[in-house]
LUMNUTOR-168736 format. One record per residue (C-alpha): x, y, z. Coordinates in steps of 0.25 Angstrom, whole numbers. Last residue first. Example, Ala and Ser with C-alpha at 12.3 -4.5 7.8 and 13.67 -1.06 7.14 Angstrom:
<nodes>
NODE, 55, -4, 29
NODE, 49, -18, 31
</nodes>
This chain:
<nodes>
NODE, -97, -2, -2
NODE, -97, 12, 3
NODE, -91, 25, -2
NODE, -94, 37, 6
NODE, -80, 40, 10
NODE, -75, 39, -4
NODE, -82, 52, -7
NODE, -73, 60, 2
NODE, -60, 53, -3
NODE, -62, 55, -18
NODE, -61, 69, -22
NODE, -54, 77, -11
NODE, -44, 65, -6
NODE, -43, 60, -20
NODE, -39, 74, -26
NODE, -30, 77, -14
NODE, -22, 64, -14
NODE, -20, 65, -29
NODE, -16, 80, -28
NODE, -6, 76, -17
NODE, 0, 65, -26
NODE, 2, 74, -38
NODE, 8, 85, -29
NODE, 18, 75, -24
NODE, 23, 71, -38
NODE, 20, 57, -43
NODE, 34, 50, -45
NODE, 31, 36, -38
NODE, 17, 36, -33
NODE, 11, 44, -22
NODE, -3, 41, -23
NODE, -5, 27, -19
NODE, -19, 26, -14
NODE, -22, 15, -3
NODE, -37, 13, -6
NODE, -44, 9, 7
NODE, -57, 0, 8
NODE, -56, -7, -5
NODE, -67, -17, -7
NODE, -69, -18, -22
NODE, -80, -7, -22
NODE, -70, 3, -16
NODE, -60, -1, -27
NODE, -70, 2, -37
NODE, -74, 15, -30
NODE, -59, 19, -30
NODE, -58, 17, -45
NODE, -70, 25, -48
NODE, -66, 37, -39
NODE, -52, 37, -45
NODE, -58, 38, -59
NODE, -67, 50, -54
NODE, -56, 57, -46
NODE, -46, 57, -58
NODE, -36, 46, -60
NODE, -27, 36, -54
NODE, -33, 25, -46
NODE, -24, 13, -49
NODE, -31, 2, -41
NODE, -42, 0, -51
NODE, -33, -2, -63
NODE, -39, 3, -76
NODE, -32, 17, -75
NODE, -18, 12, -75
NODE, -15, 12, -89
NODE, -23, 24, -92
NODE, -15, 32, -82
NODE, -1, 27, -87
NODE, -5, 30, -101
NODE, -9, 44, -98
NODE, 3, 47, -89
NODE, 13, 43, -100
NODE, 24, 35, -94
NODE, 38, 40, -96
NODE, 47, 29, -100
NODE, 58, 23, -90
NODE, 57, 9, -93
NODE, 49, 7, -80
NODE, 39, 17, -85
NODE, 38, 9, -98
NODE, 36, -4, -91
NODE, 26, 2, -81
NODE, 18, 8, -93
NODE, 18, -6, -101
NODE, 13, -13, -88
NODE, 2, -3, -86
NODE, -2, -4, -100
NODE, -3, -19, -100
NODE, 0, -23, -115
NODE, 15, -21, -112
NODE, 20, -10, -122
NODE, 32, -5, -114
NODE, 37, -19, -111
NODE, 47, -18, -100
NODE, 53, -31, -102
NODE, 58, -36, -88
NODE, 72, -40, -83
NODE, 72, -46, -69
NODE, 70, -37, -57
NODE, 82, -39, -48
NODE, 83, -50, -38
NODE, 88, -46, -25
NODE, 79, -55, -17
NODE, 72, -63, -27
NODE, 61, -56, -35
NODE, 46, -58, -31
NODE, 37, -64, -41
NODE, 25, -55, -45
NODE, 12, -58, -39
NODE, 2, -64, -49
NODE, -4, -76, -41
NODE, -7, -67, -29
NODE, -7, -52, -33
NODE, 4, -42, -32
NODE, -1, -36, -45
NODE, -13, -43, -51
NODE, -17, -35, -63
NODE, -12, -47, -72
NODE, -2, -37, -80
NODE, 2, -31, -67
NODE, 6, -45, -62
NODE, 14, -47, -75
NODE, 21, -34, -72
NODE, 25, -39, -58
NODE, 29, -52, -64
NODE, 39, -45, -73
NODE, 43, -35, -62
NODE, 48, -47, -53
NODE, 45, -43, -39
NODE, 53, -36, -29
NODE, 42, -28, -23
NODE, 49, -14, -25
NODE, 55, -19, -38
NODE, 43, -24, -44
NODE, 34, -13, -38
NODE, 41, -1, -44
NODE, 34, -2, -58
NODE, 21, -2, -51
NODE, 24, 11, -44
NODE, 29, 18, -57
NODE, 16, 14, -63
NODE, 8, 21, -52
NODE, 17, 33, -55
NODE, 13, 32, -70
NODE, -1, 32, -66
NODE, 1, 44, -56
NODE, 6, 52, -68
NODE, -2, 64, -62
NODE, -6, 68, -77
NODE, -15, 56, -78
NODE, -22, 60, -65
NODE, -23, 74, -69
NODE, -29, 71, -82
NODE, -39, 61, -76
NODE, -44, 73, -67
NODE, -45, 77, -52
NODE, -33, 67, -49
NODE, -32, 55, -40
NODE, -20, 46, -40
NODE, -20, 32, -34
NODE, -12, 19, -36
NODE, -19, 9, -27
NODE, -17, 1, -14
NODE, -29, -6, -8
NODE, -34, -6, 6
NODE, -45, -16, 11
NODE, -50, -15, 25
NODE, -53, -26, 34
NODE, -46, -22, 47
NODE, -50, -32, 57
NODE, -49, -29, 72
NODE, -39, -32, 83
NODE, -28, -36, 74
NODE, -24, -48, 66
NODE, -38, -52, 64
NODE, -41, -66, 61
NODE, -50, -65, 49
NODE, -57, -76, 41
NODE, -67, -67, 33
NODE, -56, -56, 33
NODE, -47, -66, 25
NODE, -58, -69, 15
NODE, -60, -54, 14
NODE, -46, -51, 11
NODE, -46, -62, 0
NODE, -59, -55, -6
NODE, -51, -42, -6
NODE, -40, -48, -14
NODE, -49, -55, -24
NODE, -57, -42, -26
NODE, -45, -34, -27
NODE, -40, -43, -38
NODE, -53, -42, -45
NODE, -53, -27, -45
NODE, -40, -27, -52
NODE, -27, -25, -44
NODE, -17, -14, -50
NODE, -8, -15, -38
NODE, -14, -24, -27
NODE, -8, -19, -14
NODE, -20, -22, -4
NODE, -18, -17, 10
NODE, -27, -26, 18
NODE, -33, -23, 31
NODE, -31, -33, 42
NODE, -40, -44, 47
NODE, -29, -54, 47
NODE, -37, -64, 38
NODE, -40, -52, 29
NODE, -26, -49, 27
NODE, -23, -63, 24
NODE, -33, -63, 13
NODE, -27, -51, 7
NODE, -13, -57, 8
NODE, -17, -70, 2
NODE, -23, -62, -10
NODE, -11, -55, -13
NODE, -6, -40, -11
NODE, -9, -38, 3
NODE, -4, -27, 13
NODE, -8, -28, 28
NODE, -17, -19, 37
NODE, -20, -17, 51
NODE, -28, -7, 57
NODE, -23, 1, 70
NODE, -25, -6, 84
NODE, -35, -8, 94
NODE, -36, 3, 95
NODE, -29, 14, 87
NODE, -18, 21, 94
NODE, -8, 10, 93
NODE, 0, 3, 105
NODE, 14, 8, 107
NODE, 19, -1, 112
NODE, 21, -16, 113
NODE, 21, -22, 127
NODE, 29, -34, 125
NODE, 29, -49, 129
NODE, 39, -56, 120
NODE, 39, -55, 105
NODE, 43, -67, 96
NODE, 41, -65, 81
NODE, 42, -73, 68
NODE, 34, -86, 71
NODE, 27, -80, 83
NODE, 28, -77, 98
NODE, 21, -64, 103
NODE, 20, -56, 115
NODE, 12, -43, 118
NODE, 9, -36, 131
NODE, 0, -29, 129
NODE, -8, -32, 116
NODE, -14, -22, 106
NODE, -4, -16, 97
NODE, 6, -28, 97
NODE, -6, -37, 95
NODE, -10, -29, 83
NODE, 4, -30, 77
NODE, 5, -45, 79
NODE, -5, -51, 70
NODE, -2, -42, 58
NODE, 13, -44, 61
NODE, 11, -59, 60
NODE, 5, -58, 47
NODE, 16, -49, 42
NODE, 26, -59, 47
NODE, 20, -71, 40
NODE, 20, -63, 27
NODE, 34, -58, 29
NODE, 39, -72, 33
NODE, 34, -78, 20
NODE, 39, -67, 11
NODE, 53, -67, 17
NODE, 61, -58, 26
NODE, 74, -50, 26
NODE, 71, -35, 27
NODE, 76, -31, 13
NODE, 72, -45, 6
NODE, 58, -44, 13
NODE, 57, -30, 8
NODE, 60, -33, -7
NODE, 50, -45, -5
NODE, 39, -37, -1
NODE, 32, -32, 12
NODE, 23, -40, 20
NODE, 14, -28, 23
NODE, 8, -22, 36
NODE, -3, -11, 37
NODE, -5, -3, 49
NODE, -16, 8, 48
NODE, -12, 19, 58
NODE, -21, 31, 61
NODE, -23, 30, 76
NODE, -18, 43, 81
NODE, -7, 45, 71
NODE, 4, 45, 82
NODE, -2, 32, 89
NODE, -4, 24, 76
NODE, 10, 27, 72
NODE, 15, 22, 85
NODE, 7, 10, 84
NODE, 12, 7, 70
NODE, 26, 8, 75
NODE, 24, -1, 87
NODE, 16, -12, 79
NODE, 26, -12, 68
NODE, 37, -13, 78
NODE, 30, -25, 84
NODE, 29, -31, 70
NODE, 44, -31, 67
NODE, 46, -23, 54
NODE, 54, -27, 42
NODE, 60, -41, 47
NODE, 46, -43, 53
NODE, 39, -43, 40
NODE, 28, -32, 42
NODE, 31, -21, 32
NODE, 22, -10, 36
NODE, 11, -9, 25
NODE, 4, -1, 20
NODE, 6, 6, 33
NODE, -6, 16, 36
NODE, -8, 29, 42
NODE, -23, 35, 43
NODE, -26, 48, 38
NODE, -32, 57, 48
NODE, -23, 67, 54
NODE, -10, 69, 46
NODE, 4, 75, 48
NODE, 8, 67, 61
NODE, 3, 54, 56
NODE, 10, 56, 43
NODE, 24, 55, 50
NODE, 19, 42, 57
NODE, 15, 37, 43
NODE, 29, 39, 38
NODE, 35, 32, 50
NODE, 25, 21, 49
NODE, 28, 19, 34
NODE, 44, 18, 35
NODE, 49, 13, 22
NODE, 40, 22, 14
NODE, 50, 27, 3
NODE, 43, 19, -7
NODE, 45, 16, -22
NODE, 57, 26, -22
NODE, 66, 15, -17
NODE, 60, 2, -12
NODE, 70, 0, 0
NODE, 58, -3, 10
NODE, 43, -1, 8
NODE, 32, 2, 18
NODE, 19, 8, 14
NODE, 12, 20, 20
NODE, -3, 20, 19
NODE, -9, 34, 22
NODE, -24, 31, 26
NODE, -38, 36, 24
NODE, -37, 48, 15
NODE, -46, 60, 20
NODE, -40, 72, 13
NODE, -33, 78, 24
NODE, -25, 66, 27
NODE, -21, 64, 12
NODE, -15, 78, 12
NODE, -6, 75, 24
NODE, -2, 61, 18
NODE, 2, 68, 5
NODE, 10, 79, 12
NODE, 17, 68, 20
NODE, 20, 60, 7
NODE, 26, 73, 2
NODE, 35, 75, 14
NODE, 40, 60, 13
NODE, 44, 61, -2
NODE, 50, 75, 1
NODE, 59, 70, 12
NODE, 63, 58, 3
NODE, 68, 65, -8
NODE, 61, 65, -22
NODE, 70, 63, -34
NODE, 63, 51, -40
NODE, 49, 50, -34
NODE, 48, 43, -20
NODE, 37, 34, -17
NODE, 32, 35, -2
NODE, 24, 22, -4
NODE, 11, 29, 1
NODE, -4, 23, 1
NODE, -15, 34, 3
NODE, -29, 30, 7
NODE, -42, 32, 1
NODE, -53, 25, 9
NODE, -64, 16, 3
</nodes>
């Protein structure tokens, strides 16, 4: 299993944007020297301090000029056509692949209702257009000339340039959070970027089984099948348990989860119930989307909820200072929350590896975590875990 880094470019209160980007660049440069596999940049728009990464390809182009080995991934470029025309996605991605000398991993995403509202599209069209983009982009890269007539696009014969550095083209990925999305990714023969917060092992097994079903009946979108499984995870590695607790990374992960309802325009009550069921963003328990412009309904922030994670989220949202020990112990049972000392991180990584995870997308820069704390985690995992993980086999 390969350790990657996943970045939202989250801005703590009081930090200015130049410092935020400069610190992220320093984190990427350190990760490059330590053997991390890929730096994944997400794309969000109008989400406040939750994400200052509205232009992932531009940020990755910056990283390409300051790093040498780490791959550069989008997780993912928003693919509804009202946000990005697929021809432009192909052109910009090819440029990034060229200037990075073949380090691009192109992931696409359907986006969420907040961004559909911002850019003027709907859920069904967004899904269709992501699927269409997965088919079109490899053709833009490999055919000369190119022409297309489809449901959403009509493109006369054109010579699309530039062509990417990697031949026949860079690996393709798509984000997935529902069983149908995993199976569809397999059917298209693209890597899957799994965003299953707090998912228990049985949920991961169901998701990866669906992905394999798709692969078994695959009609590749590109010239080759990318059958990798990547998983998002909260991550903070320290030399000792006490250092991991003192970092307050667990409270930062709670902050991230508290931001989700507003970022994704879902009813907080339903979101909390999906956490209670350990099925966040999962088919059958997906929180209901709010109507365009609808504010969050009033919710009881029960500070004594029987689920410790929910109780702490409620208390944090109410403005209480969260005890670092309590936050750490509440999140410790979750396999996809890898916050702890080297030994405990190793044990969780091994379990995920055995479940079929090929790449772990480690969210390290979370909410208010100071830059020096993030750097220490990148260094500790890079020095203590990455070298031995190269020898892991299934």
